[in-house]
C-alpha positions as CSV (number, residue, x, y, z in Angstrom):
1,M,2.5,-9.2,-11.9
2,S,-0.1,-12.3,-9.9
3,K,-1.0,-15.6,-10.9
4,S,-4.5,-13.9,-12.2
5,S,-5.4,-14.1,-15.5
6,E,-5.6,-10.3,-15.3
7,S,-1.8,-9.1,-14.6
8,V,-3.3,-5.0,-13.5
9,K,-6.3,-4.2,-12.1
10,V,-7.1,-1.1,-11.4
11,M,-9.5,0.0,-8.3
12,V,-10.8,3.2,-7.0
13,R,-11.6,4.3,-3.4
14,V,-13.6,7.5,-3.0
15,R,-12.8,9.4,0.3
16,P,-15.1,11.4,2.4
17,L,-15.2,15.4,2.3
18,N,-12.4,16.2,5.0
19,S,-12.9,18.8,7.5
20,K,-11.5,21.9,5.2
21,E,-14.0,21.3,2.8
22,N,-16.9,21.0,4.8
23,K,-16.3,24.3,6.2
24,R,-15.9,26.0,2.7
25,G,-19.5,24.2,1.8
26,C,-18.2,22.0,-0.6
27,K,-20.5,19.3,-1.9
28,E,-19.8,15.8,-3.0
29,V,-19.3,15.5,-6.6
30,V,-18.0,11.9,-6.7
31,E,-20.4,8.6,-6.0
32,A,-19.4,5.1,-6.2
33,D,-21.8,2.5,-8.1
34,N,-20.9,-0.5,-6.6
35,K,-23.2,-2.7,-8.8
36,F,-21.8,-1.7,-12.1
37,N,-18.2,-0.8,-10.8
38,Q,-18.4,2.6,-11.9
39,I,-17.3,6.2,-10.6
40,N,-19.9,8.6,-11.3
41,L,-19.0,12.4,-11.4
42,A,-22.3,15.0,-11.3
43,K,-22.2,18.7,-10.9
44,P,-24.2,19.8,-7.9
45,G,-27.7,21.4,-9.3
46,S,-26.4,21.1,-12.9
47,P,-28.7,19.7,-15.5
48,E,-26.0,17.6,-17.2
49,I,-25.9,13.6,-17.2
50,S,-23.2,12.3,-15.0
51,K,-20.0,11.2,-16.4
52,D,-19.5,7.5,-15.5
53,F,-16.0,5.3,-15.4
54,A,-15.7,1.6,-15.1
55,Y,-13.3,-0.3,-12.8
56,D,-12.2,-3.6,-11.7
57,A,-13.7,-2.6,-8.5
58,V,-14.8,0.5,-6.5
59,F,-14.8,1.6,-3.2
60,G,-17.5,4.5,-1.6
61,I,-16.9,6.9,1.0
62,D,-18.3,4.1,4.0
63,S,-16.2,1.4,2.4
64,T,-13.9,-0.1,5.4
65,Q,-10.3,-1.0,5.7
66,Q,-10.9,-5.0,5.9
67,L,-13.6,-4.3,2.7
68,V,-10.9,-2.6,0.6
69,Y,-8.2,-5.4,1.7
70,N,-10.3,-8.6,1.1
71,E,-10.8,-7.0,-2.3
72,A,-7.8,-5.0,-3.3
73,A,-5.1,-7.3,-1.7
74,F,-6.0,-10.4,-0.4
75,S,-5.9,-12.6,-3.2
76,L,-2.5,-10.7,-4.2
77,V,-0.7,-12.0,-1.1
78,E,-2.1,-15.4,-1.4
79,S,-1.0,-15.6,-4.5
80,V,2.6,-14.2,-2.8
81,L,2.9,-17.0,-0.5
82,E,2.5,-19.4,-3.4
83,G,5.7,-17.8,-4.8
84,Y,4.5,-15.1,-7.5
85,N,5.5,-11.6,-7.5
86,G,2.6,-9.2,-6.5
87,T,2.3,-5.5,-6.6
88,I,0.0,-2.6,-5.1
89,F,0.3,0.5,-6.2
90,A,-1.5,3.6,-4.8
91,Y,-1.8,6.6,-6.6
92,G,-3.3,10.0,-6.1
93,Q,-2.8,13.8,-5.3
94,T,-2.0,14.9,-1.8
95,G,-4.8,14.5,0.5
96,W,-6.7,11.7,-1.7
97,G,-6.1,9.1,1.1
98,K,-3.3,7.2,-0.1
99,T,-1.5,7.0,3.3
100,H,-4.9,5.7,4.8
101,T,-5.5,3.6,2.6
102,M,-2.4,1.7,2.8
103,V,-1.0,2.2,6.5
104,G,-4.0,3.6,8.4
105,D,-4.0,3.6,12.0
106,Y,-1.9,1.4,13.7
107,G,-4.0,2.2,17.1
108,E,-7.0,0.7,16.1
109,E,-7.5,-3.2,14.3
110,D,-10.1,-1.8,12.1
111,S,-8.6,1.2,10.9
112,K,-5.4,-0.4,9.9
113,G,-4.3,-0.4,5.8
114,I,-3.4,-2.7,3.6
115,I,0.5,-3.3,4.4
116,P,-0.1,-3.8,8.3
117,K,-3.0,-6.1,7.2
118,A,-0.8,-7.9,4.9
119,F,1.5,-8.0,7.4
120,N,-1.4,-10.2,9.7
121,H,-2.1,-12.0,6.8
122,I,1.6,-13.3,5.8
123,F,2.6,-14.5,9.6
124,G,-1.1,-15.9,10.2
125,Y,-0.1,-18.2,7.1
126,I,2.9,-19.0,8.6
127,D,2.1,-19.9,12.0
128,S,-0.7,-22.0,10.8
129,R,1.7,-24.1,8.2
130,E,1.8,-28.0,10.0
131,D,4.5,-29.4,7.6
132,D,9.0,-28.6,7.9
133,T,8.5,-25.8,5.6
134,K,10.6,-23.0,6.9
135,F,10.1,-19.1,6.2
136,L,12.6,-16.5,6.0
137,V,10.7,-13.1,5.8
138,R,12.8,-9.8,4.8
139,W,11.7,-5.9,4.1
140,S,12.8,-2.8,2.6
141,Y,11.5,0.6,2.9
142,L,12.9,3.4,0.8
143,E,11.4,7.1,-0.3
144,I,12.4,8.8,-3.6
145,Y,12.6,12.7,-2.5
146,N,13.2,15.0,-5.4
147,E,14.7,12.5,-7.8
148,S,16.6,11.2,-5.0
149,I,16.6,7.2,-3.7
150,L,16.8,7.2,-0.1
151,D,17.3,4.2,2.6
152,L,14.4,5.0,5.6
153,L,15.6,1.8,7.8
154,G,19.2,2.8,7.4
155,S,21.5,4.2,9.7
156,D,22.2,7.1,7.2
157,H,18.7,8.6,5.8
158,S,20.8,11.6,3.9
159,T,22.6,9.1,1.5
160,K,21.7,8.7,-1.9
161,H,21.1,4.8,-3.4
162,E,21.5,4.1,-7.0
163,V,19.5,1.8,-9.3
164,K,21.3,-1.2,-10.8
165,R,20.6,-3.9,-13.3
166,D,21.6,-7.5,-12.5
167,P,21.2,-9.9,-14.9
168,D,20.2,-12.6,-12.2
169,K,17.7,-10.7,-9.7
170,G,16.6,-7.7,-12.2
171,V,16.7,-4.4,-11.2
172,Y,17.2,-3.5,-7.6
173,V,18.6,-0.5,-5.4
174,Q,22.1,-0.6,-3.8
175,N,23.0,-0.9,-0.5
176,L,19.1,-1.0,0.5
177,T,19.2,-2.0,3.9
178,N,16.8,-5.5,4.4
179,V,15.7,-6.6,7.7
180,I,14.5,-9.7,8.9
181,V,11.6,-9.9,10.7
182,K,9.7,-13.0,12.3
183,S,6.7,-10.9,14.3
184,V,4.3,-8.7,13.3
185,P,4.9,-6.4,16.2
186,E,8.7,-6.6,15.3
187,I,7.9,-5.5,11.8
188,E,5.3,-2.6,12.9
189,K,7.8,-1.4,15.1
190,I,10.6,-1.2,12.4
191,M,8.2,0.5,9.7
192,N,7.2,3.0,12.5
193,A,10.5,4.2,12.8
194,G,11.1,4.2,9.5
195,N,7.7,6.4,9.0
196,K,9.6,9.3,11.1
197,H,12.3,9.7,8.9
198,R,9.7,10.7,5.6
199,K,9.7,14.1,4.4
200,V,6.4,15.7,5.3
201,G,5.4,18.9,4.8
202,Q,2.0,20.8,5.0
203,T,0.1,22.0,2.5
204,A,-3.2,24.0,1.0
205,M,-4.7,20.5,0.7
206,N,-2.8,18.4,3.7
207,D,-1.4,19.4,6.7
208,T,0.9,16.5,7.1
209,S,1.4,15.5,3.5
210,S,3.9,13.0,2.6
211,R,6.7,14.9,0.6
212,S,7.7,12.0,-1.3
213,H,6.7,8.5,-2.8
214,S,7.9,5.6,-1.0
215,I,8.2,2.1,-1.5
216,F,7.5,-0.9,0.8
217,T,8.7,-4.4,-0.2
218,I,8.3,-7.2,1.5
219,Y,10.5,-10.8,0.4
220,I,9.4,-14.4,1.5
221,E,12.0,-17.4,1.3
222,T,11.0,-20.9,1.6
223,S,13.0,-24.0,2.3
224,T,12.1,-27.6,3.6
225,E,14.4,-30.4,4.2
226,Q,14.2,-32.1,0.8
227,D,16.0,-28.4,-0.4
228,G,19.3,-29.6,1.3
């Protein structure tokens, strides 16, 4: 939940046809209407009227990673830096572009997804502060595979972890590794190491499909001299 009056916003991103779809001669059936924030579905060659679905925001096949971040994540990260909680949840079938949108390609700045752009946003904010506020940034990375919770940052990537509930901190994963990070290169290096432990496999729609769900969490704590 963010400080916005709207607790949940739903946004849709349309990906272009991939190489397999192009070889099969597939046709585009989805169009993003940015003016009215609608997704239009139409059957090629059919006289039927297209079906329209409205969302808080839509992104067409030409949308850049930066545009998606600015619209979908920037204000949420700003609110997190002010002390609010925030969540970005990517949902879709295998091959729909979730990893591209959330992670992207670390090799090219323009190709980085929401998570690495959030790193730059957070540490850029911290570095720009000129007061005596001190920041502690921690993060965790887990995957849910075959109904088991696995720690992608721990020394043992096969141990199953349990979900617990605490009256003070709420729902949490027991013994989940939390890593303190002090720079963008440091957190990117550790995240890349965690990604190598994820379960992947080939499917009919995606040669390198992630066979699990992953949850990446950033914790930001602040203190000042007045806090003692």
